[in-house]
TILUM-196031 format. One record per residue (C-alpha): z negated, x negated, y; residue in three letters. Coordinates in pm, 1 decimal. Layout:
zz Z; xx X; yy Y; res ALA
...
***
This chain:
zz -17027.1; xx -9618.9; yy 12667.7; res UNK
zz -17240.9; xx -9489.9; yy 12955.7; res UNK
zz -17447.6; xx -9809.3; yy 12954.6; res UNK
zz -17130.6; xx -10020.4; yy 12970.3; res UNK
zz -17009.9; xx -9827.1; yy 13274.4; res UNK
zz -17343.7; xx -9875.7; yy 13447.2; res UNK
zz -17337.2; xx -10248.6; yy 13375.5; res UNK
zz -16980.6; xx -10275.5; yy 13508.6; res UNK
zz -17072.7; xx -10076.5; yy 13820.1; res UNK
zz -17377.8; xx -10295.5; yy 13881.8; res UNK
zz -17166.9; xx -10610.6; yy 13848.1; res UNK
zz -16902.3; xx -10479.5; yy 14088.2; res UNK
zz -17160.4; xx -10370.5; yy 14347.4; res UNK
zz -17343.3; xx -10705.8; yy 14329.1; res UNK
zz -17013.1; xx -10893.4; yy 14366.7; res UNK
zz -16954.9; xx -10706.2; yy 14692.7; res UNK
zz -17305.3; xx -10796.0; yy 14810.8; res UNK
zz -17221.6; xx -11160.8; yy 14749.1; res UNK
zz -16873.1; xx -11153.5; yy 14900.8; res UNK
zz -16941.3; xx -10954.1; yy 15219.2; res UNK
zz -17195.1; xx -10997.8; yy 15496.8; res UNK
zz -17100.9; xx -10686.3; yy 15692.4; res UNK
zz -17118.9; xx -10323.2; yy 15584.3; res UNK
zz -17162.1; xx -9967.2; yy 15704.9; res UNK
zz -17363.5; xx -9694.8; yy 15536.3; res UNK
zz -17174.5; xx -9365.8; yy 15566.0; res UNK
zz -17258.6; xx -9001.5; yy 15498.9; res UNK
zz -16985.1; xx -8811.1; yy 15313.1; res UNK
zz -17115.1; xx -8454.2; yy 15335.3; res UNK
zz -16832.4; xx -8197.3; yy 15339.8; res UNK
zz -16562.1; xx -8464.8; yy 15305.4; res UNK
zz -16279.0; xx -8359.6; yy 15072.0; res UNK
zz -16106.0; xx -8575.4; yy 14811.6; res UNK
zz -15774.4; xx -8584.7; yy 15004.5; res UNK
zz -15957.8; xx -8681.5; yy 15321.4; res UNK
zz -16141.9; xx -8958.5; yy 15134.7; res UNK
zz -15818.0; xx -9088.6; yy 14984.8; res UNK
zz -15659.1; xx -9108.7; yy 15330.2; res UNK
zz -15958.1; xx -9301.7; yy 15463.1; res UNK
zz -15944.0; xx -9546.3; yy 15171.3; res UNK
zz -15574.4; xx -9607.2; yy 15234.1; res UNK
zz -15630.5; xx -9662.8; yy 15607.1; res UNK
zz -15912.3; xx -9912.1; yy 15544.1; res UNK
zz -15733.3; xx -10101.0; yy 15267.3; res UNK
zz -15699.8; xx -10471.0; yy 15338.1; res UNK
zz -16010.0; xx -10571.8; yy 15529.9; res UNK
zz -16248.3; xx -10304.7; yy 15397.2; res UNK
zz -16334.8; xx -10116.5; yy 15080.6; res UNK
zz -16547.1; xx -9809.6; yy 15007.8; res UNK
zz -16806.4; xx -9782.5; yy 14731.8; res UNK
zz -16996.2; xx -9467.1; yy 14636.2; res UNK
zz -17234.8; xx -9402.1; yy 14350.3; res UNK
zz -17556.4; xx -9235.6; yy 14249.1; res UNK
zz -17843.4; xx -9330.6; yy 14475.7; res UNK
zz -18057.5; xx -9432.2; yy 14179.3; res UNK
zz -17787.1; xx -9674.3; yy 14063.5; res UNK
zz -17747.2; xx -9816.1; yy 14413.3; res UNK
zz -18122.0; xx -9871.6; yy 14449.6; res UNK
zz -18147.5; xx -10034.7; yy 14107.7; res UNK
zz -17854.9; xx -10263.2; yy 14185.9; res UNK
zz -18003.3; xx -10368.8; yy 14520.5; res UNK
zz -18339.5; xx -10448.6; yy 14363.5; res UNK
zz -18189.6; xx -10639.5; yy 14070.9; res UNK
zz -17962.7; xx -10835.2; yy 14307.1; res UNK
zz -18262.6; xx -10939.3; yy 14517.0; res UNK
zz -18454.0; xx -11047.1; yy 14204.8; res UNK
zz -18166.6; xx -11248.5; yy 14057.8; res UNK
zz -18049.3; xx -11421.4; yy 14375.4; res UNK
zz -18362.7; xx -11426.7; yy 14590.1; res UNK
zz -18159.3; xx -11267.6; yy 14868.7; res UNK
zz -18341.2; xx -10952.2; yy 14977.3; res UNK
zz -18147.5; xx -10904.8; yy 15303.2; res UNK
zz -17961.9; xx -10604.6; yy 15157.6; res UNK
zz -18289.7; xx -10436.9; yy 15059.3; res UNK
zz -18316.1; xx -10295.6; yy 15410.8; res UNK
zz -18079.8; xx -10019.7; yy 15291.8; res UNK
zz -18326.6; xx -9886.4; yy 15033.3; res UNK
zz -18501.9; xx -9631.1; yy 15261.8; res UNK
zz -18164.1; xx -9490.0; yy 15374.1; res UNK
zz -18011.3; xx -9422.9; yy 15031.0; res UNK
zz -18074.0; xx -9050.9; yy 15055.1; res UNK
zz -17813.5; xx -8778.0; yy 15020.9; res UNK
zz -17440.4; xx -8819.8; yy 14976.1; res UNK
zz -17408.0; xx -9174.4; yy 15110.7; res UNK
zz -17195.0; xx -9476.5; yy 15032.2; res UNK
zz -17098.9; xx -9823.1; yy 15157.0; res UNK
zz -16802.5; xx -9956.3; yy 15348.5; res UNK
zz -16789.5; xx -10333.2; yy 15301.6; res UNK
zz -16571.9; xx -10512.2; yy 15555.3; res UNK
zz -16454.3; xx -10840.8; yy 15698.6; res UNK
zz -16306.8; xx -10673.2; yy 16005.3; res UNK
zz -16449.0; xx -10543.7; yy 16331.3; res UNK
zz -16694.7; xx -10255.5; yy 16326.8; res UNK
zz -16527.8; xx -10093.7; yy 16626.0; res UNK
zz -16191.6; xx -10075.6; yy 16447.5; res UNK
zz -16351.5; xx -9913.5; yy 16143.8; res UNK
zz -16532.1; xx -9657.7; yy 16360.3; res UNK
zz -16200.8; xx -9571.9; yy 16526.9; res UNK
zz -16036.7; xx -9515.8; yy 16187.6; res UNK
zz -16323.9; xx -9296.4; yy 16068.6; res UNK
zz -16296.0; xx -9092.5; yy 16388.1; res UNK
zz -15925.2; xx -9041.4; yy 16324.1; res UNK
zz -15976.4; xx -8885.4; yy 15981.9; res UNK
zz -16192.7; xx -8589.6; yy 16078.1; res UNK
zz -16116.8; xx -8235.0; yy 15975.3; res UNK
zz -16202.1; xx -7906.8; yy 16146.4; res UNK
zz -16406.4; xx -7659.8; yy 15945.9; res UNK
zz -16530.0; xx -7304.8; yy 15985.9; res UNK
zz -16899.2; xx -7229.5; yy 16025.0; res UNK
zz -17006.2; xx -7104.7; yy 15684.4; res UNK
zz -17317.5; xx -6896.9; yy 15639.1; res UNK
zz -17609.6; xx -7111.1; yy 15526.4; res UNK
zz -17473.2; xx -7441.4; yy 15657.5; res UNK
zz -17648.6; xx -7646.4; yy 15923.8; res UNK
zz -17476.0; xx -7673.9; yy 16259.6; res UNK
zz -17411.6; xx -8039.6; yy 16354.5; res UNK
zz -17315.5; xx -7947.5; yy 16711.3; res UNK
zz -17391.8; xx -7694.3; yy 16980.1; res UNK
zz -17143.8; xx -7405.5; yy 16960.6; res UNK
zz -17062.3; xx -7204.9; yy 17273.8; res UNK
zz -16814.3; xx -6918.4; yy 17283.6; res UNK
zz -16648.4; xx -6928.2; yy 17622.7; res UNK
zz -16577.9; xx -6622.0; yy 17832.8; res UNK
zz -16229.3; xx -6480.6; yy 17805.6; res UNK
zz -16001.6; xx -6239.6; yy 17627.6; res UNK
zz -16053.2; xx -6222.8; yy 17251.3; res UNK
zz -15729.8; xx -6039.7; yy 17171.1; res UNK
zz -15925.5; xx -5781.5; yy 16967.9; res UNK
zz -15875.7; xx -5408.6; yy 17008.7; res UNK
zz -16149.0; xx -5193.5; yy 17169.4; res UNK
zz -16270.1; xx -5071.5; yy 16828.6; res UNK
zz -16441.2; xx -5412.0; yy 16785.3; res UNK
zz -16671.3; xx -5354.1; yy 17083.7; res UNK
zz -16956.8; xx -5234.1; yy 16860.5; res UNK
zz -16947.2; xx -5564.0; yy 16670.9; res UNK
zz -17012.6; xx -5761.1; yy 16991.2; res UNK
zz -17277.3; xx -5514.0; yy 17105.0; res UNK
zz -17466.9; xx -5567.8; yy 16780.2; res UNK
zz -17477.5; xx -5940.3; yy 16863.3; res UNK
zz -17584.2; xx -5874.6; yy 17225.7; res UNK
zz -17265.9; xx -6031.1; yy 17360.5; res UNK
zz -17158.9; xx -5879.6; yy 17695.2; res UNK
zz -16799.7; xx -5756.8; yy 17686.3; res UNK
zz -16556.8; xx -5535.9; yy 17874.2; res UNK
zz -16221.7; xx -5378.7; yy 17799.6; res UNK
zz -15938.2; xx -5546.9; yy 17985.6; res UNK
zz -15572.9; xx -5451.4; yy 17931.3; res UNK
zz -15645.6; xx -5284.8; yy 17601.0; res UNK
zz -15845.8; xx -5569.0; yy 17442.9; res UNK
zz -16205.5; xx -5689.7; yy 17432.0; res UNK
zz -16298.0; xx -5959.2; yy 17681.9; res UNK
zz -16620.0; xx -6162.7; yy 17669.5; res UNK
zz -16777.3; xx -6153.3; yy 18015.2; res UNK
zz -16975.4; xx -6480.8; yy 18010.9; res UNK
zz -17025.2; xx -6789.9; yy 17795.9; res UNK
zz -17249.8; xx -6730.9; yy 17495.3; res UNK
zz -17440.5; xx -6999.5; yy 17304.0; res UNK
zz -17396.8; xx -6911.4; yy 16938.2; res UNK
zz -17550.8; xx -7212.7; yy 16762.2; res UNK
zz -17769.8; xx -7506.6; yy 16850.9; res UNK
zz -17776.3; xx -7849.1; yy 16687.4; res UNK
zz -17961.8; xx -7827.6; yy 16355.9; res UNK
zz -17963.8; xx -7448.2; yy 16348.2; res UNK
zz -17882.9; xx -7273.9; yy 16022.1; res UNK
zz -17567.2; xx -7064.3; yy 16044.2; res UNK
zz -17641.4; xx -6696.7; yy 15981.4; res UNK
zz -17405.4; xx -6427.6; yy 15856.6; res UNK
zz -17361.6; xx -6279.1; yy 16204.9; res UNK
zz -17274.6; xx -6616.2; yy 16365.2; res UNK
zz -17032.6; xx -6696.8; yy 16083.1; res UNK
zz -16867.3; xx -6354.1; yy 16112.1; res UNK
zz -16833.7; xx -6386.5; yy 16490.3; res UNK
zz -16673.0; xx -6730.6; yy 16480.0; res UNK
zz -16446.4; xx -6622.3; yy 16195.0; res UNK
zz -16327.8; xx -6316.5; yy 16389.7; res UNK
zz -16253.1; xx -6534.9; yy 16690.2; res UNK
zz -16063.3; xx -6780.3; yy 16470.1; res UNK
zz -16285.6; xx -7071.9; yy 16571.2; res UNK
zz -16353.4; xx -7380.0; yy 16360.3; res UNK
zz -16633.5; xx -7542.7; yy 16558.0; res UNK
zz -16736.5; xx -7806.5; yy 16304.8; res UNK
zz -16561.4; xx -8133.0; yy 16228.2; res UNK
zz -16635.3; xx -8331.3; yy 15914.3; res UNK
zz -16558.6; xx -8686.5; yy 15815.5; res UNK
zz -16731.7; xx -9003.6; yy 15705.2; res UNK
zz -17024.2; xx -9041.5; yy 15944.3; res UNK
zz -17171.1; xx -9388.0; yy 15993.5; res UNK
zz -17551.9; xx -9380.6; yy 15975.6; res UNK
zz -17641.5; xx -9752.6; yy 15961.6; res UNK
zz -17465.1; xx -10079.8; yy 16040.0; res UNK
zz -17543.1; xx -10407.5; yy 15859.7; res UNK
zz -17444.9; xx -10748.1; yy 15996.4; res UNK
zz -17570.8; xx -11072.9; yy 15840.2; res UNK
zz -17912.1; xx -10937.6; yy 15745.5; res UNK
zz -17962.5; xx -10717.5; yy 16054.6; res UNK
zz -17959.9; xx -10339.7; yy 16023.5; res UNK
zz -17908.4; xx -10129.6; yy 16336.2; res UNK
zz -17806.2; xx -9787.2; yy 16460.9; res UNK
zz -17429.3; xx -9728.5; yy 16506.8; res UNK
zz -17494.8; xx -9621.9; yy 16866.8; res UNK
zz -17524.0; xx -9991.7; yy 16944.7; res UNK
zz -17150.2; xx -10026.7; yy 16879.7; res UNK
zz -17078.8; xx -9792.5; yy 17172.2; res UNK
zz -17247.7; xx -10027.2; yy 17422.2; res UNK
zz -16994.8; xx -10182.0; yy 17661.8; res UNK
zz -17010.9; xx -10484.7; yy 17892.4; res UNK
zz -17055.0; xx -10246.7; yy 18185.5; res UNK
zz -17362.7; xx -10097.9; yy 18014.7; res UNK
zz -17510.7; xx -10445.2; yy 17965.8; res UNK
zz -17442.9; xx -10541.0; yy 18327.7; res UNK
zz -17597.5; xx -10215.8; yy 18454.2; res UNK
zz -17905.2; xx -10270.5; yy 18236.7; res UNK
zz -17946.4; xx -10627.0; yy 18361.0; res UNK
zz -17909.2; xx -10517.1; yy 18722.5; res UNK
zz -18171.2; xx -10245.2; yy 18675.2; res UNK
zz -18411.5; xx -10499.1; yy 18522.0; res UNK
zz -18356.7; xx -10739.8; yy 18812.7; res UNK
zz -18423.8; xx -10460.7; yy 19062.9; res UNK
zz -18747.3; xx -10372.5; yy 18883.4; res UNK
zz -18860.8; xx -10737.1; yy 18881.6; res UNK
zz -18777.6; xx -10771.7; yy 19251.7; res UNK
zz -18964.0; xx -10450.4; yy 19342.2; res UNK
zz -19270.4; xx -10552.5; yy 19138.6; res UNK
zz -19270.5; xx -10902.9; yy 19289.4; res UNK
zz -19245.5; xx -10768.8; yy 19644.5; res UNK
zz -19520.9; xx -10516.0; yy 19580.0; res UNK
zz -19749.3; xx -10782.0; yy 19429.3; res UNK
zz -19656.8; xx -11035.5; yy 19700.3; res UNK
zz -19563.2; xx -11281.9; yy 19425.8; res UNK
zz -19236.9; xx -11471.0; yy 19489.4; res UNK
zz -18977.9; xx -11486.3; yy 19212.3; res UNK
zz -18607.3; xx -11569.2; yy 19198.0; res UNK
zz -18530.9; xx -11196.6; yy 19209.7; res UNK
zz -18750.3; xx -11125.7; yy 19512.8; res UNK
zz -18690.0; xx -11437.5; yy 19727.4; res UNK
zz -18360.9; xx -11308.1; yy 19880.4; res UNK
zz -18536.0; xx -10985.1; yy 19981.4; res UNK
zz -18831.0; xx -11179.9; yy 20122.2; res UNK
zz -18597.2; xx -11395.9; yy 20331.8; res UNK
zz -18415.3; xx -11090.2; yy 20466.0; res UNK
zz -18743.2; xx -10914.2; yy 20546.0; res UNK
zz -18873.7; xx -11225.7; yy 20720.7; res UNK
zz -18554.3; xx -11254.0; yy 20923.3; res UNK
zz -18589.1; xx -10889.4; yy 21026.1; res UNK
zz -18938.1; xx -10967.3; yy 21154.2; res UNK
zz -18808.9; xx -11266.7; yy 21352.1; res UNK
zz -18531.8; xx -11050.5; yy 21494.6; res UNK
zz -18779.3; xx -10780.3; yy 21595.3; res UNK
zz -18995.7; xx -11036.0; yy 21774.0; res UNK
zz -18692.3; xx -11180.2; yy 21954.9; res UNK
zz -18586.1; xx -10833.7; yy 22074.4; res UNK
zz -18930.9; xx -10770.2; yy 22224.9; res UNK
zz -18956.3; xx -11113.9; yy 22389.1; res UNK
zz -18740.6; xx -11358.6; yy 22579.8; res UNK
zz -18651.5; xx -11560.6; yy 22271.9; res UNK
zz -18275.6; xx -11598.9; yy 22238.7; res UNK
zz -18041.7; xx -11691.3; yy 21954.8; res UNK
zz -17690.2; xx -11559.3; yy 21876.4; res UNK
zz -17773.7; xx -11264.9; yy 21652.2; res UNK
zz -18070.5; xx -11161.7; yy 21866.7; res UNK
zz -17844.7; xx -11162.8; yy 22173.7; res UNK
zz -17597.8; xx -10935.1; yy 21995.9; res UNK
zz -17871.2; xx -10689.8; yy 21897.8; res UNK
zz -18010.0; xx -10690.9; yy 22251.7; res UNK
zz -17660.5; xx -10614.7; yy 22387.2; res UNK
zz -17626.1; xx -10320.0; yy 22150.5; res UNK
zz -17967.4; xx -10182.1; yy 22243.8; res UNK
zz -17897.4; xx -10217.6; yy 22615.6; res UNK
zz -17565.8; xx -10026.4; yy 22595.4; res UNK
zz -17544.0; xx -9822.3; yy 22271.0; res UNK
zz -17256.7; xx -9606.9; yy 22404.9; res UNK
zz -17032.8; xx -9911.1; yy 22450.3; res UNK
zz -17114.6; xx -10022.4; yy 22098.1; res UNK
zz -17028.4; xx -9676.3; yy 21962.2; res UNK
zz -16697.5; xx -9677.8; yy 22151.6; res UNK
zz -16619.7; xx -10024.6; yy 22014.2; res UNK
zz -16691.7; xx -9907.9; yy 21657.8; res UNK
zz -16469.9; xx -9600.8; yy 21704.3; res UNK
zz -16186.7; xx -9816.3; yy 21837.3; res UNK
zz -16216.9; xx -10052.3; yy 21541.8; res UNK
zz -16206.6; xx -9761.0; yy 21297.7; res UNK
zz -15903.7; xx -9612.3; yy 21473.2; res UNK
zz -15728.7; xx -9949.0; yy 21467.5; res UNK
zz -15788.1; xx -9990.6; yy 21094.4; res UNK
zz -15666.3; xx -9638.2; yy 21014.6; res UNK
zz -15369.7; xx -9687.6; yy 21244.9; res UNK
zz -15283.8; xx -10010.4; yy 21066.9; res UNK
zz -15291.7; xx -9832.8; yy 20733.2; res UNK
zz -15071.4; xx -9554.6; yy 20867.6; res UNK
zz -14827.9; xx -9809.8; yy 21008.8; res UNK
zz -14810.7; xx -9987.3; yy 20675.6; res UNK
zz -14740.3; xx -9654.2; yy 20503.8; res UNK
zz -14462.9; xx -9576.0; yy 20753.6; res UNK
zz -14309.8; xx -9920.9; yy 20706.1; res UNK
zz -14321.1; xx -9879.0; yy 20329.3; res UNK
zz -14161.0; xx -9534.8; yy 20356.3; res UNK
zz -13885.6; xx -9673.0; yy 20582.4; res UNK
zz -13819.4; xx -9950.6; yy 20331.6; res UNK
zz -13785.6; xx -9693.9; yy 20052.5; res UNK
zz -13541.3; xx -9489.6; yy 20263.3; res UNK
zz -13336.6; xx -9802.2; yy 20334.6; res UNK
zz -13322.4; xx -9880.7; yy 19964.8; res UNK
zz -13202.9; xx -9528.0; yy 19891.0; res UNK
zz -12934.2; xx -9558.2; yy 20159.1; res UNK
zz -12820.2; xx -9889.8; yy 20016.3; res UNK
zz -12798.6; xx -9737.0; yy 19670.4; res UNK
zz -12585.3; xx -9447.0; yy 19799.8; res UNK
zz -12354.7; xx -9697.0; yy 19977.1; res UNK
zz -12312.4; xx -9898.2; yy 19657.2; res UNK
zz -12235.0; xx -9588.9; yy 19452.0; res UNK
zz -11972.4; xx -9445.1; yy 19680.9; res UNK
zz -11821.1; xx -9760.0; yy 19824.4; res UNK
***
C-alpha cells in the first residue's frame, strides 16, 4: 500500500515536471492548514502546489532525469532542505508573488523561535499600571510614569534578524500585545526554462535597469577619459571639454565667434548679466502667478454660472 502511494506520487510529480517549465520553490514553515488551503484556492487555475518528503522529491527528480535525459530540474536538489514544496505555474511570477504576499498571517514571538525580522518597540504609552515598572527595569528598558501608566521613554531594539527569541523578549512582546512576525509561503528559488535564480530578481523594475545601465555608462566614460582612450561613451565629454578649451582661448585673445562674444560680454559686465537673469526669473514666476490667477478667475466664473443656472 505504501509502495503504491509512492509510485503514484512519483508519477504525479514527474507529470508536472513534463507539463510545466516554470516553478517556484517555497518554504512553508509556520504556515497553518487553513492558510495553505486559502493559498491553494487563490492559485487554482494557472498554478498548483505540491509538497512531499524531501527524500521522495529528490528521488523523483533523479529518476526523472535518468528516464528522460532532462536534468534541468536537478538544479533544485541542493535546495530541498526543510519544509519546502513546489508551485508549478503557467502564469506570471509577479502575480504569484503578490498572491503569496496577500496570504500572510501575524504571529506572536514564541520563546525558542528564530526572529525573521528586526523587532523594535517604539517609545510611547504602554497602557500598563505602575506596578509593571519592575518588569521593564529587569529588561533595562527606560520608562516613566505618565498619567497613571507606564510609558517607554525611547525606542528599544528587542530582536535582530536571526536572533533566537528568549523568554524575556517573548514575555515583553506578549505583554505589549505585539505580533511582530508574519508567516506565509516564502519563495526561496525561482525556476524558468532551466534557469534557477533568486526571487529578488523579480523585484527589479525597468527604472532599476535604466539606472544600472546609466551607472555603467558613466563608469566607462570616466575610465575612458582617465585613460585618454576615446569610446562612444566618452566622445561627447571629450568634445565638450575641447570646446571649453577653444572658448577659453577665445576669451583670452581677439578671436571672435558668437558664443565667445556672449561670454566676453558677460565677463565685461557681470552685474548686467545678473540683473538680466533676475528679470527673467521674475518674468517666469510672474507668468506662472498670472496663469494661476486666470485659472482661479475661470473657476469663480464657472461657480457663478452654476449659481445662475440653479436659481434662474
